[in-house]
N, C-alpha and C positions, 0 to 999 in steps of 0.2 A: 241566147246568152245576149246580153246590151251591148250594142255595136259600139259603144264609147269606149268598151275597154281593148277594144280592137286599134285604136285609135291614139299614137305617141301624144303625150305632152311634156309641153317644158318643164323641168323641174331645175332650180336651183339649190346647188347643195351651200347651207347655211352653218355648219359645224360640223367638222371631222374628230372625232377622238380618236384615240390611240387605244385599245383594249389590251391586248396583248403584242408581243412580235411579229406577227403575222394576220391580226383583226383588228381593224377599223369601223369604227361607228359613224356612218353618213346621215347628218340631217338633210331632207327634202323640203323647199317647201315650195308653193306653186309662185311664179312670177308676181304675182299681185299678193303675197302673202298666203298664211292657211297651209290646207293640206291639199294635195292634188285630185282626190278623190279618196272616198270613204271606203271602208275595207273591216272586216270582223279577224278576231284573234284566229291565227293561222293560215292564214290566205298571204299570198305571195304578189311580186310584179316583176315585169320585165324591165329592165335597166338597160339602157343602151346608147352609143355613141355612133353616129354614122361613119361608116370609114376604120371604126375599130372595133367592133363587134356590139354583141350584147347576150345577157345571160337574165335568169331567173332568181330572184330572191327573195326569201322569206321577209314581211314587213316586223320587223321586231317590233314598233311601239306598239301601244294600245291602241283600241280605236276610240278611248275615252280621251284620249290625247286630241283635242280639237285645232292644234296650234300648228303640227310638223308631222312628218313621218320619218321613221328611221328605218337604217339597214345596217346590219352589223354581218360586213363581208370579209371572209378569210380570204388572203392571197394564195392563189393556187392555181394559177395559169395566165396567158395573155391579157384576157379582157382584165382580170382582176387585180395583176399587177398594173394597171392603166388608171385603172381606178383607185390603187393604192398610193398612184401619185398626184391625183387631182387636189384643187385648193379650194379655200373657200371664196363663194363665187362661181365657181364652175358650172353651167348648164348642162345639162343632160337631157335625154329622154326615159318618158317612164310611160307605162300604161299598164293597167290592171284596174279592179284586182283579178287574180286568177286563184284558183282551189276550191275545194272543201272549207270551209271553215270550221273549229271545234264547237259543238254545240254548246258553249257557254250558255245559252238562255233555256236550252231545253235538257239534255241526259246530264249534265253536268250539275245544273241548277241545284242547291240542297244539300248538294254530296258533299262528304269530305274528300277531299282531293291528294294524291299524290303525285309529285313531279319528279321523272328521273332522267336529266340528262348527262352527255358526254360532250367535254369539246364544244365545238363550233354548236352543237345539238341545243345549248341553250338559248342560242337566237330566235328561232321559233315559238320555242315556251315562253321567250321572255315577254311576249305579247299579251298571251294566255295570262300568264302568271298577274301582269299590272293590270290586266281585267278585272280580273276577279279581286285583287286587294282593292281596287276603284269602287266595287260593287261588292262590299263585304258583307254585306248584309245577306246576301243571296247564296252565301256558300257556307260550308261546314270550314272544320280544320283544313290547315294547307301546311304543306309537308314539301320539303324540296330537298332532293338527292343531288347532287353535282359532285363531277368528277371530270377531271383533265390529267393531260400527262404530267405537269409540272403547274406551281402556284403562279408561275408568270402566264401561263396557258389558260385562267380561269378567267372566263369571258364575262364582263362587267361584278367583278368582285366588290369594287367601291358601292354601286348599288345593292349588292348583295349583303355586306358588311354593314352597311349604314342605313337600311332604308328596311328591305323586307326580313332581315332576322330580327330588326327591332318591331316589328308590328303582332299586334295581339292575334294569337291564335297560329301563328306562323313560326314554323320549326325550320331550321335549316342545316341540313350536314353536307361537309366539303372533304372530299378526298381528292389526294393526286397520287400518279402511278407510284412513285419513288419518294424516298426522303430526300431533303433539303434543309440545309443547317438552319434556313430561317422559318422553316415549315412546322409548328407545332401542332397542327392539326393530324387527322386520320390520314394514313398512308394504306392506298390499296386500290384494288380496282372496282367498279362500281357495283358490277352482281354481285362480287363477296360481300362488299359494305353493306349492299341490300341486303343480305343474308343476313348478317352480322344483327342488325337494326330492327329486325322480327316485328316488322308494323302489323298491326292487325290488319285481318282480310276484309273488312267491312268500307274499305275507299275505291275512290275511282282512280285510275292509273293513268298520267300522260307521258308518254314515251317518248325522247328524241335523240338520235348520236349515230356513232357509225354503226355499220350494219353487226357487224361482231360485236358489238356493245348491247344492242338490242337483243341479238340471239340467244345471249347469254342472262340477260335479262327476262326476258320471257320466262325463259326456261327457270330461274330463280323462282321468278311469281307464281308460276304452277308448281312447283316445289313447297312454296308457301302456302298453297292452298285459294291462291286466286281463282276465277274464273275468267275466260276468255273474252267473257262479255263485257268484264270491268276495265277493260285495256284500250286506251285509244296510244 
C-alpha cells in the first residue's frame, strides 16, 4: 500500500448539490485547486472531521474529471448528519483512495455493459458510467437500469435525463417502487423490471444497491441465463 493513502489531506468543499431529500453531492478540491489524489472507478475515500467522526464513502466522480472529486452522501447517522450541515468553503480531511476498482481497462473493455442500481447504489456506479462514457470508443452498448423508492429519491436524475439518456448507444430504464401522480414512467421493483426487459445474455453486468435488491437481482439474472462470471 502506498503510505500516502494513510495520511489525511485537507480538502475544501467547493460545491454542494441537493440530489434527493436525504442525499447531497459534495464537490471537494485540494486547497491549491484540482483533486486531492487520483483514483479509479469504484474506489472510495475516508472523509473525516476531528472531534466529529469519519466514514468511508464512494468517490462518485469519474477519474477522467481532473478538476475535482465528488461524493454523493445519504444522511443516515450522526456523521452524515454533520456533513449535510456543511457549507461551501468548509475544510475537511480526506485520505485514500481505498478499495479495489472495477476492471474498466481489462475485463470490461470492449464489452456490452448493463448497469443495475437501486437507491444510493447509483453513487458508486456513477464513477464507472461516466468513465465509460468519456472513453466511449473502448466499450460496446451501455444500458442502465435504475430504481428507487420514489421519483424524489432518484439520485442524479438531472444528469441521467439530460446527459446519459441522450448519449449514442446508451439506453436508460428508470423505475420507482410505487405510483406517483407526477410520474409517468415504469412502476415496480428493480428485479421485476429486469426480468420484464429481457436483456440479451451477452452483457457484462455491474450491480450496486441494497442487499435485498442485490439478492433478487442476482437470482433474476441467473434465471435469465447470465453466468456468475458475467456479474460484478
